[in-house]
C-alpha positions in Angstrom: 15.2 -21.5 1.4 16.1 -18.8 0.6 13.5 -18.6 -2.4 10.9 -19.3 -0.4 12.2 -16.5 2.4 12.3 -13.8 -0.4 8.7 -14.6 -1.4 7.8 -14.9 2.0 8.3 -11.7 2.5 6.9 -10.7 -0.6 3.2 -11.6 0.6 3.3 -10.1 3.9 4.3 -6.4 1.8 1.8 -7.0 -0.7 -0.7 -7.9 2.1 0.4 -4.4 4.0 0.5 -2.2 0.9 -2.8 -3.7 0.1 -4.1 -3.7 3.1 -3.1 -0.2 3.3 -5.2 1.2 0.0 -8.1 -0.8 1.4 -8.4 1.0 4.9 -7.7 4.7 2.4 -11.2 3.8 1.0 -12.9 3.2 4.3 -11.6 6.3 5.1 -12.4 8.3 2.7 -16.1 6.3 2.3 -16.7 7.7 6.2 -15.1 11.1 5.6 -17.3 12.1 2.5 -20.2 9.7 2.8 -21.1 7.2 -0.3 -21.4 7.4 -3.0 -20.4 11.8 -2.8 -18.9 12.9 -5.6 -16.2 13.9 -3.2 -15.2 11.2 -2.3 -14.8 10.2 -6.1 -12.4 13.0 -6.6 -10.4 12.1 -3.8 -10.0 8.0 -4.3 -9.2 9.2 -8.3 -6.3 11.9 -7.1 -5.2 8.7 -5.0 -5.1 6.8 -8.5 -3.6 9.7 -10.3 -0.9 9.6 -8.0 -0.1 6.0 -8.3 -0.4 6.2 -11.9 2.0 9.0 -11.7 4.3 7.7 -9.7 4.4 4.5 -12.0 5.0 6.6 -15.0 7.8 8.6 -13.5 9.5 5.8 -11.3 9.0 3.3 -13.6 12.3 3.4 -15.0 14.3 3.2 -12.3 16.6 0.2 -11.3 15.2 -1.7 -8.5 18.5 -2.0 -6.1 17.9 -3.3 -2.4 16.4 -0.1 -0.8 14.0 0.5 -3.7 10.9 -1.3 -2.2 11.7 0.5 1.7 12.3 4.1 -0.7 9.1 3.4 -2.1 6.9 2.6 0.9 8.9 5.6 3.1 6.9 7.6 0.5 3.2 5.7 1.0 3.4 6.0 4.6 4.4 9.6 5.1 1.8 10.8 2.7 -0.3 8.1 4.6 0.6 9.7 7.7 -0.4 12.9 6.5 -3.8 12.3 5.9 -4.6 12.5 9.7 -3.9 15.7 10.0 -6.8 17.1 8.4 -10.2 15.8 6.5 -10.6 18.5 4.2 -10.5 16.8 0.5 -8.4 19.1 -0.6 -5.6 18.1 2.1 -6.7 14.8 1.6 -6.0 14.9 -1.7 -2.5 16.2 -1.6 -1.5 14.0 1.1 -3.2 10.9 -1.1 -1.8 12.1 -4.2 2.3 12.1 -1.8 1.3 8.2 -1.0 -0.4 7.4 -4.3 3.4 8.0 -6.0 5.0 5.5 -3.8 1.7 2.3 -5.1 2.6 1.6 -8.4 6.4 2.0 -8.1 5.9 -0.3 -5.0 3.8 -3.1 -6.5 6.4 -3.1 -9.6 9.1 -4.1 -7.1 7.0 -6.9 -5.5 6.8 -8.1 -8.9 9.6 -8.0 -9.5 11.3 -9.5 -6.6 8.7 -12.6 -7.0 9.3 -13.3 -10.5 13.0 -13.1 -9.6 13.0 -15.0 -6.3 11.2 -18.2 -7.8 12.0 -21.3 -10.6 9.9 -20.1 -13.5 8.2 -23.1 -13.8 6.8 -22.5 -10.0 5.5 -18.3 -11.2 2.6 -19.5 -12.0 1.7 -20.7 -8.2 3.6 -17.4 -6.8 1.8 -15.2 -8.2 -1.1 -17.0 -7.2 0.0 -17.1 -3.9 0.6 -13.1 -4.1 -2.3 -12.3 -5.7 -4.6 -14.2 -2.7 -2.6 -12.2 -0.1 -3.5 -8.5 -1.8 -7.0 -10.2 -1.1 -6.8 -10.8 2.3 -4.7 -7.4 3.0 -7.8 -5.6 1.1 -10.0 -7.6 3.8 -8.1 -7.0 6.7 -7.5 -3.4 5.9 -11.0 -2.9 4.9 -11.9 -4.6 8.1 -9.3 -2.8 10.9 -10.0 0.6 9.1 -13.7 -0.1 9.7 -14.0 -0.6 12.9 -11.4 2.2 14.0 -14.1 4.5 12.2 -16.6 3.2 14.2 -14.7 3.5 17.3 -13.4 7.2 16.5 -14.5 8.9 13.2 -12.5 8.6 10.0 -9.1 9.1 11.2 -9.0 5.7 12.5 -9.5 4.4 9.0 -5.9 6.5 7.4 -4.6 5.7 11.2 -5.1 2.1 10.0 -3.2 2.8 7.0 -0.3 4.1 8.0 0.3 1.3 10.3 -0.2 -1.3 7.3 2.6 1.1 5.4 4.7 1.1 8.1 4.3 -2.5 9.2 5.2 -3.4 5.4 8.2 -0.7 5.8 9.4 -2.6 8.4 9.4 -5.5 7.1 11.3 -4.8 4.0 13.9 -3.3 6.3 14.2 -6.4 8.3 14.2 -8.0 5.3 17.3 -5.7 4.4 19.4 -6.4 7.5 18.5 -10.0 7.3 16.3 -10.5 10.9 
């Protein structure tokens, strides 16, 4: 039972992390319009932040609080996006958020591998991929609804809430609630 509980928490966190990233994409496109150079550059900066985080923090051992720490970085960076829709501000805040994305995914993949029997890894990663796809759909749908109801900040709010929910799941899994 412990194996399936750990795997379930991983799927939830993957759903929420990818949902947050998907909401960011909606927010950036809503801020700068589809096909604009600024939208592409801001999303590229988000991706570069993730790459830099993966290269910089990939060697750090994974401990019990690893996921919570990485999701804290993502959540704080995303929360800062709501203060201004300026392309330089968004680029700076998204590079901060991005720094936590690849390391968080690395932790999630490591937990997935460690929480199931070797013979079940293909199925576990299949479920993980499914959770990510559903997270992407949910994140973009919620963000799109909020953009239509308010303005682009609604998408960044959705991204922040998805990441914060992932952080809460990570902390609750540590204290076994």
